[in-house]
C-alpha positions, 0 to 999 in steps of 0.5 A: 399693683395700683389701678393706674399701673394696670391701665398703663400695662394694659395700654402697653400690651395692646399697643404692642399687638394692635398693628394691622389688627384694628386702628384702635380700641376703647375699653371700659371695665367695671368691678362691682359697679366701679369703673376700674379701666378706662383707656383709649389705644391707637386711633379712636373716635367718639362713636362706633357702629355697635353692630350685633350689640344691637341684639342685646342693647335693644332687642333683648331689652325690648323682649324683657320689657314685653315679658314683664308686661305678660305679653308673651311667655317661654311657650309663646309661638311666633305664629301666636303673635304673627298669624302669617308665619307658617312654622308653628313649631318656632317659639319666640325663645327659639329666636332668642336662643338661635335654635329655630332652624332658620339660616344664619344669614341671607343677602336680603339686601340684594332682594329688596327694592331700594327704590321703595320706602323702608316700610315697603321694604319691610313688607318685602322682608316679611314675604322673604321670611315667610318663604324660608324653610327650616333646617331640622337640627338640635344645634343652635345656629347663630342667626341674623335671620331669626332676629329679623323675624323677632323684629316683626314679633316686637312690632306686633307685641308693642303695636308700634313700628320698630323704631318706635319700639326702640324709642320706648326701649331707650326711654326705659333703659337708656334715657340720657345716652347717645345710643341711637339708630340712624334712620335714612343713614343720617348720623345724629352727630357730625359724621367725622365723629364716627369711626369709619368701618369699611370701604364697601364694595357694594355701596362703593364708599367708605362707611362712616356714620351709616350702618356697616351691615348690608341687610340693616342698611337696606332696611333703612338703618333700623333693625333688631340685629344691627344698626345702633351707634354709640359711645364707650360711655353708652356701652358702659351704661348698657353693661351697668344696666344689665348688672343692675337688672341681674342684681336687682339694684337701681331703678328698672322696670325689669324684676330681678327674677325676669333678668335672671331668667333671661341670663340663665343658660337656655340651651343644653351644653353642647348644643349651643352656649346661649342664654335668652339672647345673650352669648355665654362663654364657650370653653376654650374659645370664648371671646371673653377669655379664659377667666370669665365664669361659665355663667357670664353673659355678653355679645360680640359685634362684627365691627369689633365690639363686645360687651361681657358681664360676669355675675360671679366676679361682678366684672363687666368689660366693654370694648369698642373698635372698628377692626373692619376698616382693615377689611372684614376678612381680617380675623386677627381681632378675634385673637386679641379680644380674649387676651384683652379680657385675660389681661384685665382679669389678671391685672385686677388680681395682681392689684388686689395684693 
């Protein structure tokens, strides 16, 4: 089967399943660094709210760069960097592996004074984080709160405000892309170019070009857990960046040894499927389907986005969608996403014969 046939079959398969799931999807797949799938199905836009892909595109990369500069190590505690943090047992690695004991989420946007400027809101956030108790558990609990705390760690490591940390990260890894935050909720491009996400009951309008996540929005649009926007080209670039780091090819300030440290399983099996900031497949319920190896790394985003890279098969797949336009409670995209990965892998296998 030729690759053109693979793309047509994949388009037909998704088209038959997309109704009431998401308005549309953009998909890129790379085999051995070569693009083998590039399709658009349904109604799509130039730019998307990447949601929690921010964690691996920005936050993990910023920590990798700081790690490479010997600004922290696997035993560094948060309180070694942030003197105000009251829990001495929490390490930076716990934040990246969601094993700190911090709660998974909190409606911080309801507690922040939105009449104040974003720097003052971050001071309020600091006070909130200081007062949060830890839950004693060995199990990793996916935590946006942990990544909010990680933002303060990055600011201290880099001695810069968070947006400037992003700008340095972008300069090192994503120069020439359209990846960016929207400080003050002002899109970088024409607003109509962005996929609408949700008719938000809190903000009382259809969101387009401003971050869907309420906590990221309340912080001014810049955060370590959400807030980035980008195109399918940008998502592909981010995946190829991870690949080049892992294999030690191309120009990167990250050594292969560091990249593999971050990509290696960091939690015992059964206690959490996490590398250092990257998701790893959970057998039987992985968002990357059944064919990706257990060494794969990636992440998903609440708006309907995902990035996955399997170093064993050297396959990388990026998916962008705005499934939340049909309501955040509509979970049917979670069923379609792993099937898309399965169809791509199976189609590539057939095309090799």
